[in-house]
C-alpha positions in Angstrom: 0.0 0.0 0.0 1.3 3.4 -0.8 0.9 6.3 1.6 1.0 10.0 0.7 3.0 12.2 3.0 2.0 15.8 3.8 4.5 16.8 1.2 2.6 14.9 -1.4 5.0 12.1 -2.1 3.9 8.5 -2.1 5.8 6.1 0.1 5.3 2.4 1.0 3.6 1.5 4.2 6.6 -0.7 5.4 8.4 2.5 6.4 6.1 3.0 9.3 8.0 0.3 11.3 11.1 2.4 10.9 9.3 5.5 12.2 8.1 3.5 15.2 11.6 2.3 15.9 12.9 5.8 15.9 10.2 7.1 18.3 11.1 8.0 21.9 9.4 7.1 25.1 9.2 4.4 27.7 8.0 1.7 25.3 10.0 2.6 22.2 13.1 1.3 20.4 13.7 -1.4 17.9 14.1 -4.0 20.6 10.5 -3.3 21.8 9.2 -3.7 18.2 10.7 -7.1 17.7 8.2 -9.9 18.4 8.6 -11.5 21.7 11.4 -9.2 22.9 10.4 -8.6 26.5 7.2 -7.7 28.2 4.5 -5.9 26.2 3.2 -4.1 29.3 4.7 -2.4 32.4 5.0 -4.4 35.6 2.6 -1.9 37.2 -0.3 -3.3 35.1 -0.2 -7.0 36.1 -3.6 -7.8 34.4 -2.6 -6.2 31.1 -0.8 -9.3 29.7 -3.5 -11.9 30.3 -6.3 -9.5 29.2 -4.4 -8.5 26.0 -3.5 -12.0 25.0 -6.9 -13.4 25.7 -8.9 -10.6 24.1 -6.9 -8.6 21.4 -4.0 -10.8 20.3 -4.9 -13.0 17.4 -3.6 -16.6 16.9 -0.9 -17.1 14.3 1.0 -20.2 13.2 3.9 -19.3 15.6 1.7 -18.4 18.6 -0.1 -15.2 19.6 0.6 -11.7 18.2 2.8 -9.4 20.3 1.8 -5.9 21.2 4.0 -4.6 18.4 2.4 -6.9 15.9 -1.1 -5.8 16.9 0.0 -2.1 16.6 1.4 -2.8 13.1 -1.7 -4.6 12.0 -4.0 -1.9 13.3 -2.0 0.9 11.7 -2.2 -0.9 8.3 -6.0 -1.2 8.6 -6.4 2.4 9.9 -4.2 3.7 7.0 -6.4 1.9 4.4 -9.7 2.8 6.0 -8.9 6.4 6.8 -6.6 7.0 3.8 -4.1 8.4 6.3 -0.8 9.9 5.2 2.6 8.8 6.6 2.8 11.6 9.1 -0.6 10.7 10.6 0.3 7.0 10.8 3.6 7.7 12.4 1.9 9.8 15.1 -0.7 7.1 15.7 1.9 4.4 15.7 4.0 6.2 18.3 1.1 6.9 20.6 -0.1 3.3 20.3 3.4 1.8 20.9 3.8 4.0 24.0 0.3 3.0 25.1 -0.8 6.6 25.4 -3.7 6.5 22.9 -5.4 3.4 21.4 -8.2 2.6 19.0 -11.2 0.9 20.3 -10.9 -2.6 21.7 -13.0 -4.0 18.8 -10.5 -2.4 16.3 -7.6 -3.9 18.3 -9.1 -7.3 17.6 -10.3 -6.9 14.0 -8.4 -3.9 12.5 -6.1 -4.7 9.6 -7.5 -8.2 9.1 -9.3 -9.4 5.9 -12.6 -8.9 7.6 -12.3 -5.1 7.2 
């Protein structure tokens, strides 16, 4: 999928992962985006892991999706649905990765899948 930046140029969606890796904050960095690379949620939220993996993480051939995989899937779906540009997706991706702003729970489950 191609995305149009605010400057009008079209870029591939795969670059959003690079933008997320470059973001700053307590849950940022390329190590956080690698699947299975440490806890997805802070220790101060002990119920977050079981609720997330039970409710929002989808089954895959290699196990359940990680938080980073759900964020990536959701951004792909939001980008298509809302025809969002690269800058908008980068902002949404950073806020989701830092767990500061999230789409609805239903979108966390279904967003970016073939159903939508």
